[in-house]
N, C-alpha and C positions, 0 to 999 in steps of 0.2 A: 422865408421858411422853405422855399423850393418844393412844396408839396410833401414834406417829410412827415412821417407819423410822429405822434406825440410820445415823448419819453414817459414811461410808467412811473418814474420817480418824480421828476421835476415838471412834467407836463409840457416841457418846451419842445418846440419844433425846430429849434436852431441846430446847426451841425455840432454834434458832440458825441462822445462814445457812450451811447445809451446802455451798452452792456456793462459799463462800469460806473455809471452815474449813481451817486449815493450822497447827494447834497441834502442839506437840512431845510432848504426853502424851495418853493416852486420857482419857475422860470422868471417870475416878476421880482424875485429877490426879497420879498417881504412876507408872503404867505407861507406859513410852515408846511413842509412836506408831510404827508400822512403816512408814507411808507419809507422803509429803509431796507437794506439788504442784510440778511443774517450771515453768519460765518460760511454757510453753504452757498451763498449768493442768491438765495430765494428772497422774494419780496415778503416782508412782514409788516403788519399794521402796528399801531401803538400798543396793542395787547400782546405783541410778539407772535401773533397767529399768522401762518403762511396764507397768503392770498393767491388766487389763480392768475398767472401771467397771461394765459390765453384770453381770459375775460377782458384784459386791457386792450386787446387788438380790435381792429375794426370788425373782424369777422366773428368775434366773441368766442365762446366755448360751448361745446355740446355735451361735455361730461356732466354726470349727475353728482356734483359736489357743490351745490348752491351755497353752502356755508362759506365757501372760499370765494364766491362771486361777489366782490365789492369793488367799487371804483377806487383806484389808487389815489385819485385826486380828492374826492369828496365823501367817499364811503357808501355811496348809493348802491343798492343791490340791482338797480334797474339798467345800469350801463357801465361800461368800462372807461378807461382813460381817454380813448379817442373821441367819445361823445360827451365828455365832461365840460360843463360851463367854465371851469377854471383853466382849461387847456389853452395854450397860446394859439391865437387865431392866425 
């Protein structure tokens, strides 16, 4: 993984274009991905609600829009993709 950050879509740390990743399963190839990209390239959950990209980063997000703060991997409001148990180790 070379210390790479996890992709917000597939939660993989392998080298790939994370800006264009829009796969239907997580890095393991079996677990369904929780998010996809809409036509505008924003991350949306299964309810087609836009979720916060900054929340998926290790540094998190300081904006007051907690309704958009959900982990792209498991849906938890308590962490983002970088701290998700489903993220590639």
